[in-house]
Structure formats: C-alpha cells, structure tokens
N, C-alpha and C positions, 0 to 999 in steps of 0.2 A: 106359470111358464118356466121351463128349465133354462137356466142362464149359463150352464156349464158346457153346452155343445161347442162353443167357440172360444172358451176361456184361454186357450193357448195362442190365440191370434190377437194381435194388437189393433185397436181402433175399430173403425167402421161399425159404430154402435147401432146406428139405424138399421144396417144390414143385419147385424146379429139378432136384433129384436124381431125383424120380420121373418128371417129364416128359422129362428127358434119357434115362432108361432106355427109355421108350416110343419116343422118336425114334430111338435106336440100333437098337431092334428093328424099327422101320418100315423103316429103310434096308436091312435084310437080308431082310425078309419082305413089305414093302408092306401091312402090316396095322397098324392102330391101334385101340386100344379106344374105346368110347363113353365119353367123359370127362364127369365131373360136377364142375365147379369151384364150390366153395361157400365162403362167407365173407361178412363184412359189407361194406357199400358201401365203395368206395375202396381196396381191398386189392390191386388190380392184376389181377383176373381177366381182364378184357377184354385188357389189354396182354399177359399171358402166353398167352392164347389166340391172339393175333395172332402172337406170337413162335413158338409151337408150330406154327401153320399155315405160317409163312414157311419152316420147315425141313421141310416135307413136299413132296417133289418128284414131278412126274409122271413117266411112263414115258420121257420124253425128257430128263429132268434138268432140266426147267424148274420154276419155282415155280408151285404150284397157285393158282387163284383163291381168294379169300376173301369169304365172304358172312356179314354179321352181321344177325340177325333179332331184333327185340324180341318176345317171345311174346305180350305183351299186345295187339299189333296183329294177331295171327293169330286169326280168328274161328271158323274151322271147317275141316273136311277139304276142302271145295270150294275155299276160298281158297288153302290150302297146295298142293294138288295141281295145281290149274289155273293159279294165278297165280304160284306160286313154284317148285314142283318142275319142271313141264314146261318152262317157258322158261329157268330159271336153273340147275337141278341135273342133270336127266336128261341123260345122255350126256356130261356134263362131268366133268373132274377138279377137285374143288372141296372146300374145308373150310367147313363151316357152323357158326357159333356161334349157338346158341339161348339168347339172354340173357334172364334173368328167367324161366326155364323152369317155374317153379311156376304160371306164368299160362297155360300151355298148355291149349287147350280140350280137354274130356274126350274128344270123338271122335278127335282127333288123338293124344291120349295112348294111347288104346286101339289105334289104328292102329300106333303105334310098338312096342307090345308084341309084336305079330305080326312086324312088319318087322325087329325086332332079333333075332328067332330065325333067324339066317342059316343058309344051307346050307354045306356043306364047301368049296364054291367061293367063299364069302364074298359070294354074291349072294342076293337075295330078291326074289320077285315078290309084289306086293300088288294085289288086285282091289278096286275100289271104284267104285260107280255105273256098272257095266258097262264099266269101263275097267281096263286093266292098267298097273301102274307098276313098272318094273324098277330095283332098287337094286344098286349094285356097290360094296361097301365096301372094295375095294382102290383105287377111284377117288374115293369120297366119304367123308369123315370128318365125323362129327357130334360136336360139343362142346356141352355144356349148362352153363349158369352160373345161379347163384341166390344170393340173399341169405336164402332161406327154405326150406331143405331139408325142413322138417316139413310143407310144403304140397305136396310132390310125391307123386303117386300111388305108394304103396310098391312095387307090382310093377314099375313103371317104374324107381324108384331102384335096385332090386335088379339091374337089367340094366346099370347104369352104374358105371363105376370112379371112386371118389371121389378128388378132389384137394382137400384142405382148406387154406384160406388163413388165416393168423393175423395178429394186429396186429403192426405194425412196432415195433421198440424205438427208444429215443431216438437212438442212433447212426445207425441206418438212416434215420430221418426227417431227421436233420441232413444225411446224404449226399445225400438226394433234393433237399433245398433247394439245396445247393451245386451239384448237377448242373444244376438248372433255371436257375441264374444264374451261370455260370462266369466271367463278367466282374467279379463282385463278390468281394472279399475279406472274410472274417469274422474278427473277434476271437474267440479261443477261448471266453472267458466268454459272449460274445454268441450264438454258434451253439448252445451248450449251453442257454442260456435260451430261445431260439427253439424248440428241439426239445421242451421241456416244455409249450409252448402248442399243440402239434399233436395232434389227436385219434386218433393211433395209425394213421392210414391215409395212403396216398400222395396221395389227392386233396386232403386238407387241407394236406399239405406243399406241393404244387404251388400251392395257393391263397396260402399264406403267402409263397412265393417271389415270386409276382407282386406282392403288396403291397410287399415289400421293393424289388423292381425299380422299381416306380413311385416309391417314396420316394427311392431313390438318384438316379433320374433327375431328379425335382423339385429335389433338393438339390445335384445335380452332384457326387456323391461316388462313389467306387469301393471305399472301405474302410468297412464297416459294423460300428459298435461298439455296445456295450451302451446307451450314452446315446441312440444313434440309434433302437434298437429300443424303448426306453421312451418316446421321443417318438412313434414310429409307433403303439405300443399305445395311448397316450392319444388320439391322433387318430382312429384307426379302431375303437377299442374292443376290443382284444385283452385277454382276461381270463386270470387264472391257470389253468394246466392246460388252456387251451382251451375252458373252459366257456362256454356261450352265455348270453345275457342272460336267457333263460327259466330256465336252470339256476341262475343267480345269484338269481333270484326264488324258485326252489324252496327254495334253501338259507336265504334270509332268512326265508321263512315258517316253515320248520321251526325255525330258530334262535329265533324269537320265540315260537312256540306250543309248542315242545318236541316234539310229535308230531302226526301227522294220519293219518286214513284215506285211502285211495286217492281215494275219492269226495270228501271234504272238501278234499284238496289240489288235485284237478282243479278244483273249484268256485273255490277262492281264485285259482288261476293263470289260470283262464279257458279251459280246453281239454278235450278229451275224455280219458277215462281211457286209452283205447287209445293215443292220441298221446303222452300223458304217459309211459306205460310204455315204448313203443317208441322214442320219439325223445330222451328225456332220463333216465329212471330208470336205463336200462342202463348209460349212461356214468357216472353219479354212483356207481353201485354198483361199477363197474369200478375207479374211482378211490378208492373206500372213503371217499366223502364223506357218503354216507347208508347207513342199514341198514334192513332190513325185518323186523320181528318182530311180525306182525299189523298194526302201524301203521308209518308211515314216520318215521324219526328221523334227526337229524343226528348225525354222528360227531365225535370230537374234531378229526379232519382237516378236516371241513367247517366247523367253528367257526373254525379257524385261517384258512381261506380267506375266510371272511366278514370277519374282522378285517383280513386283507390288503387286501381290496377297499374298506375304509373309509378307508384311509390316503390 
C-alpha cells in the first residue's frame, strides 16, 4: 500500500488507510467506489477529497479534472443534467465532489439510485426528458461529503462507501498550527496551551494560526511564548477549551440557576432551540461541561471553567 498519497495532511489515519487502499486498487483496475465522506465541519473532508482526486490519473497518465459542487445550489434534474453534466462532465475524465450531499434535490437523488446501478462495463445510460445521458465510471468518479448523514436518503446511502472522519487530537491540532506558520517557533508549553483552545477540527486550527501570525507580525517576533498567547487571548477573546462567548453565557446561566429546560435555556440565551442544540450543546457535552438528564445541568468541569473565566 502506498502511504504517501496523503503525507501532506495531518491526522485522520484511518481515513488515509482506507483511501490509500482504494487508490492502489484504482491504479490497477481504473475503478473507484462511490465514496461518502462524513463528519463534522472542519475535519478535512474537502482537502482529502481533493488529495484523493489528485491521485486519480486518466488513461494517458495525466491528472484528472476536479469539480466541486455544493448540493444546496443544485435545484433539480434539469439544472444538473443540462447545466452541469453536459458541459462539464460528459465525455470528460473527471472527479466530482458533491459537498453537503444531504441537500441533494429529491429528483436527482432518485436519478442517482438508477445511475449507480452500473453495468459490468462500469457504464450506465440514463434517460430523462427524452434525452439520454451516458456515464462511464472508469472516467468519472463521484465523491459525496456531508455533515449530516441522517438526512441522506437511505437507499442512496446504501449505494455509497462510507469514509468517516473523526475529531483531531491535541497533538494533531498543534501540528496543523505549526504547519500553517512554519516561520514561527513555539515554546512547548505555549503550543500545548494553544491546542487546548482549538475545537477539535482543522478549520479552527488554521484560524488560530492566522491569529498568531497577525500577532507576531504586529509585535515583530518570531518566537511565540505562553505570555504572548495569553496576551493574544485577552485581545481577541480566546476562551478556555475554545468555547464561544455564547457557550460561556450558557455555562453562566446554568451555574447561576442550577438547571434549565431546553426551552427555558434557549429563551435566556436568546436563540432557537435547534441552533442551541446544534451549534453549542454538542460541543459542551463533548467537553463534559454540561449534562442532560431531562434538564440541562452544569458539571463540575463546567463550574471550574466558569471560575477560570472570572479571574
């Protein structure tokens, strides 16, 4: 197995192993499965899809074209087949990433159910609106990505090969930060502290690296120490464990009132219950700062964070 396909990307070792297997197989058979990359935002799905596509060569040994589509912009079959497939995909050797594929329109989802039942020659013809569209899956590779697998039509999900992305650990997050700013040297205690304030994904690590780069540029320094990070945190509002100011407010409310229902907490914070659950509660639960037992309650760890933020 070739382990160099993704050597420039940090972490996600299980993903690297699985995708490397499919790339090795592709180079012998010119076949690749229909992949479904799933995981929370910022875990590297798009970057891994691009790296995977980069290693798919056409029949002449040249790199294939790569097309990234956000499925929320695809309205129906007519738009996909007439405005995307015919001019960009048909007759071309290309890899297509369907990002946020849970937002695929239903008629295109149903079309894919038929299209993905390929013949032995890995080709499939699909007729729609008195037109015929020819797919050749030795020339065209489809990759799907989503943050919400539960919203994908189950029969379509059954036809895709799952590739699951996990949160990055603190060492991997530290490595991403250092890769983003190779001209900056970090004190060991400083980079360890920085990694604890990143929310487990590469996107947050890149954002933190940009903040550090701006700070070092403004201060004209190339060695970043813990005192510098504490100063930066004070200036831009970096909180312990990377919690947001809304999450700080949630912890403070629960610390003061003891417990609250979802409806009551949402009213106190001033946001919808859906946004509260999706954007904030999941992270607070992951960090064991709150617990849910009918009502929302702050944990001992959450109380400690509140005390730390009072200093």
